[in-house]
N, C-alpha and C positions, 0 to 999 in steps of 0.2 A: 476445552477442546478448540482447536483452530478449525472452525467450520469451513472457511473458505478453502483451506488446504485439503480438507477431506473431500469437498465437492469437486475440486480440481483433480485430485488423485484417484477418486473412485466415482466414475461416471454413473454407476448404477445406484448410488445413494441419493435418496429423495427426501429423507428426514433424518435430522440429527437431534438427539436429546443428550444434554450433558450428563444426565443421570442414568439414562438407559443405553445409550450408544447410537450407532448409525443403522439405518434400515433402508431396504430397497422398496420398490413400488408395491411388492406383494406383502410387505411387512416383515420380511425375513431380516434377521440381524446380519449385518455385514461386518466381517472381521477386519479391523483396522490395524495397520502397522504404525504404532505411535511414533516409532523412531523416524519413519518416512514422513509422517505428518509434521513432526517437529523440525525435520531437516528441510522441509519445503520452504522455498524463498519466494515471496510474492513478486512477480516480475514488474508489478506496478508500484512497488514500495517507494521507489525514488520520487514518484509523482506526489505521494502524500507528504514525504519529507520536504520536498521543494515547496509545496503549497504552504506548509507550516513555517518555513524559513524565510520566504519572501516578505519584504516589507509590505505594509498595507498599500492599497492603491493611492490613498492620500499622501502617504510618506514618499511613494515613488514619484508622484506628481510634484511634491515639494522639492525633491532632489533634482528633477528635471528643470524646474523653474529657477532654483537658487544656484545649482552647481553645474547644470548642463547635462547634455546627453552622455558625455563620456563618463561622468561620475555615476549616472544611472546604469549604464552598461557594465561598469566595474562591479557595482552591487549585485546585479543580476548574474553576471558571470561567476562571481564568487560563490553564489548559492548553487549554480549549476555544477561547478567544479567540486563543491563539497558533497553533492549528491548526484553522481554521474548516472547515466542510463545503464 
């Protein structure tokens, strides 16, 4: 189950169990629309993808030192274009 999607789509859900389902504060089971949960797109997904795609800080500093700021900007811009907001 995509817990983050469930919490975003169903504000009354306070507990999620992969085995039992989703529950509100009183312990009542909340009916979840799995199609809606699966269709939900994390608005912050691009941030996670960019963070994974950026070169390490050490590699970025090496690029700055050896190739200059324009080469560094090109590397960063390529990642931003690959994973737009």
